[in-house]
KOLBA-891680 format. One record per residue (C-alpha): x, z, y; residue in one letter. Coordinates in nm, 3 decimals, decimal comma. Last residue first. Layout:
// KOLBA-891680
@xx: X | zz: Z | yy: Y | res: A
...
***
This chain:
// KOLBA-891680
@xx: -0,904 | zz: 1,082 | yy: 1,654 | res: D
@xx: -0,751 | zz: 0,935 | yy: 1,326 | res: F
@xx: -0,571 | zz: 0,598 | yy: 1,327 | res: M
@xx: -0,252 | zz: 0,787 | yy: 1,475 | res: E
@xx: -0,196 | zz: 0,985 | yy: 1,159 | res: P
@xx: -0,137 | zz: 0,656 | yy: 0,956 | res: P
@xx: -0,396 | zz: 0,613 | yy: 0,701 | res: C
@xx: -0,534 | zz: 0,724 | yy: 0,351 | res: V
@xx: -0,907 | zz: 0,771 | yy: 0,342 | res: V
@xx: -1,035 | zz: 0,957 | yy: 0,046 | res: V
@xx: -1,335 | zz: 0,954 | yy: -0,226 | res: H
@xx: -1,387 | zz: 1,255 | yy: -0,444 | res: G
@xx: -1,126 | zz: 1,499 | yy: -0,570 | res: C
@xx: -0,764 | zz: 1,569 | yy: -0,507 | res: I
@xx: -0,565 | zz: 1,766 | yy: -0,758 | res: S
@xx: -0,349 | zz: 2,075 | yy: -0,764 | res: Y
@xx: -0,646 | zz: 2,314 | yy: -0,798 | res: D
@xx: -0,785 | zz: 2,079 | yy: -1,077 | res: L
@xx: -0,467 | zz: 2,107 | yy: -1,280 | res: E
@xx: -0,419 | zz: 2,475 | yy: -1,216 | res: D
@xx: -0,792 | zz: 2,545 | yy: -1,367 | res: D
@xx: -0,877 | zz: 2,908 | yy: -1,278 | res: G
@xx: -1,047 | zz: 2,810 | yy: -0,966 | res: S
@xx: -0,754 | zz: 2,960 | yy: -0,797 | res: S
@xx: -0,684 | zz: 3,202 | yy: -0,512 | res: L
@xx: -0,327 | zz: 3,353 | yy: -0,541 | res: Y
@xx: -0,283 | zz: 3,674 | yy: -0,383 | res: I
@xx: 0,094 | zz: 3,740 | yy: -0,276 | res: F
@xx: 0,154 | zz: 4,115 | yy: -0,188 | res: S
@xx: 0,339 | zz: 4,151 | yy: -0,533 | res: D
@xx: 0,632 | zz: 3,949 | yy: -0,409 | res: G
@xx: 0,629 | zz: 3,751 | yy: -0,092 | res: Y
@xx: 0,913 | zz: 3,503 | yy: -0,132 | res: K
@xx: 0,950 | zz: 3,502 | yy: -0,508 | res: A
@xx: 0,582 | zz: 3,481 | yy: -0,558 | res: K
@xx: 0,544 | zz: 3,217 | yy: -0,305 | res: V
@xx: 0,826 | zz: 3,005 | yy: -0,491 | res: Y
@xx: 0,664 | zz: 3,082 | yy: -0,857 | res: E
@xx: 0,345 | zz: 2,955 | yy: -0,738 | res: K
@xx: 0,473 | zz: 2,663 | yy: -0,577 | res: Y
@xx: 0,676 | zz: 2,582 | yy: -0,899 | res: E
@xx: 0,357 | zz: 2,624 | yy: -1,110 | res: K
@xx: 0,155 | zz: 2,387 | yy: -0,900 | res: A
@xx: 0,427 | zz: 2,140 | yy: -0,904 | res: S
@xx: 0,638 | zz: 2,109 | yy: -0,598 | res: M
@xx: 0,569 | zz: 1,817 | yy: -0,347 | res: R
@xx: 0,743 | zz: 1,489 | yy: -0,274 | res: G
@xx: 0,447 | zz: 1,287 | yy: -0,434 | res: E
@xx: 0,167 | zz: 1,496 | yy: -0,527 | res: R
@xx: -0,077 | zz: 1,397 | yy: -0,281 | res: Y
@xx: -0,004 | zz: 1,012 | yy: -0,352 | res: L
@xx: -0,046 | zz: 1,089 | yy: -0,729 | res: E
@xx: -0,367 | zz: 1,284 | yy: -0,664 | res: T
@xx: -0,513 | zz: 1,001 | yy: -0,444 | res: A
@xx: -0,466 | zz: 0,782 | yy: -0,750 | res: K
@xx: -0,616 | zz: 1,015 | yy: -0,985 | res: Q
@xx: -0,937 | zz: 1,097 | yy: -0,789 | res: N
@xx: -1,045 | zz: 1,391 | yy: -0,981 | res: V
@xx: -1,413 | zz: 1,419 | yy: -1,012 | res: V
@xx: -1,567 | zz: 1,756 | yy: -0,962 | res: P
@xx: -1,848 | zz: 1,841 | yy: -1,187 | res: N
@xx: -2,083 | zz: 2,091 | yy: -1,047 | res: D
@xx: -1,950 | zz: 2,044 | yy: -0,672 | res: V
@xx: -1,711 | zz: 2,278 | yy: -0,517 | res: L
@xx: -1,406 | zz: 2,061 | yy: -0,587 | res: K
@xx: -1,523 | zz: 1,808 | yy: -0,296 | res: S
@xx: -1,585 | zz: 2,055 | yy: -0,046 | res: E
@xx: -1,320 | zz: 1,955 | yy: 0,218 | res: E
@xx: -1,394 | zz: 1,581 | yy: 0,156 | res: N
@xx: -1,073 | zz: 1,400 | yy: 0,208 | res: C
@xx: -0,870 | zz: 1,257 | yy: 0,497 | res: I
@xx: -0,506 | zz: 1,179 | yy: 0,351 | res: M
@xx: -0,253 | zz: 1,128 | yy: 0,625 | res: I
@xx: 0,073 | zz: 0,907 | yy: 0,622 | res: Q
@xx: 0,420 | zz: 1,015 | yy: 0,689 | res: G
@xx: 0,534 | zz: 0,911 | yy: 0,334 | res: N
@xx: 0,525 | zz: 1,282 | yy: 0,220 | res: S
@xx: 0,164 | zz: 1,297 | yy: 0,271 | res: L
@xx: -0,013 | zz: 1,522 | yy: 0,526 | res: Q
@xx: -0,364 | zz: 1,630 | yy: 0,417 | res: V
@xx: -0,654 | zz: 1,651 | yy: 0,648 | res: I
@xx: -0,971 | zz: 1,796 | yy: 0,539 | res: E
@xx: -1,316 | zz: 1,674 | yy: 0,618 | res: V
@xx: -1,662 | zz: 1,834 | yy: 0,627 | res: I
@xx: -2,009 | zz: 1,688 | yy: 0,568 | res: E
@xx: -1,927 | zz: 1,440 | yy: 0,281 | res: C
@xx: -1,990 | zz: 1,074 | yy: 0,139 | res: E
@xx: -1,627 | zz: 0,995 | yy: 0,199 | res: L
@xx: -1,712 | zz: 0,668 | yy: 0,377 | res: M
@xx: -2,024 | zz: 0,821 | yy: 0,586 | res: S
@xx: -1,842 | zz: 1,134 | yy: 0,666 | res: Y
@xx: -1,549 | zz: 0,924 | yy: 0,771 | res: L
@xx: -1,772 | zz: 0,711 | yy: 1,007 | res: E
@xx: -1,924 | zz: 1,011 | yy: 1,184 | res: K
@xx: -1,588 | zz: 1,182 | yy: 1,202 | res: L
@xx: -1,430 | zz: 0,920 | yy: 1,399 | res: Q
@xx: -1,169 | zz: 0,682 | yy: 1,268 | res: F
@xx: -0,940 | zz: 0,541 | yy: 1,538 | res: G
@xx: -0,958 | zz: 0,551 | yy: 1,904 | res: K
@xx: -0,860 | zz: 0,214 | yy: 1,996 | res: T
@xx: -0,976 | zz: 0,044 | yy: 1,681 | res: K
@xx: -1,325 | zz: 0,176 | yy: 1,725 | res: N
@xx: -1,510 | zz: 0,089 | yy: 1,390 | res: Q
@xx: -1,187 | zz: 0,210 | yy: 1,226 | res: P
@xx: -1,042 | zz: -0,052 | yy: 0,955 | res: V
@xx: -1,059 | zz: -0,022 | yy: 0,587 | res: V
@xx: -0,859 | zz: -0,172 | yy: 0,317 | res: E
@xx: -1,012 | zz: -0,114 | yy: -0,022 | res: H
@xx: -0,872 | zz: 0,064 | yy: -0,328 | res: I
@xx: -1,080 | zz: 0,124 | yy: -0,663 | res: D
@xx: -0,957 | zz: 0,418 | yy: -0,845 | res: G
@xx: -1,287 | zz: 0,573 | yy: -0,968 | res: N
@xx: -1,269 | zz: 0,830 | yy: -0,700 | res: E
@xx: -1,258 | zz: 0,569 | yy: -0,435 | res: E
@xx: -0,941 | zz: 0,509 | yy: -0,231 | res: I
@xx: -1,042 | zz: 0,404 | yy: 0,099 | res: L
@xx: -0,729 | zz: 0,243 | yy: 0,264 | res: Y
@xx: -0,581 | zz: 0,239 | yy: 0,610 | res: A
@xx: -0,288 | zz: 0,018 | yy: 0,733 | res: K
@xx: 0,077 | zz: 0,076 | yy: 0,866 | res: A
@xx: 0,171 | zz: 0,244 | yy: 0,533 | res: T
@xx: 0,108 | zz: -0,066 | yy: 0,360 | res: D
@xx: -0,006 | zz: 0,009 | yy: -0,004 | res: M
***
């Protein structure tokens, strides 16, 4: 994918190039809510300088669907879930509280549709 462009990565793995309705201002929340089928978005910084815009509540549904392609992008350049827990435990000791769904794989995954784009494309 071209890091200067924006893409909708559907949870089934389909990827579509997308363009903000207002190219000057970038993606607006209303259009993102529609594309991502959500009411609240979360912005995640990616290691390649892009951002991933996803549904903040995607893991709170009864049967969350892991978006494999988005998860791969998210995990690039990051510690694994296990490494991260060990790092934080070593840094903060017993005062560290790890909130989890109980499923480390799901906790370290991206669910639902996402938009990946350069940060300047999001207003």
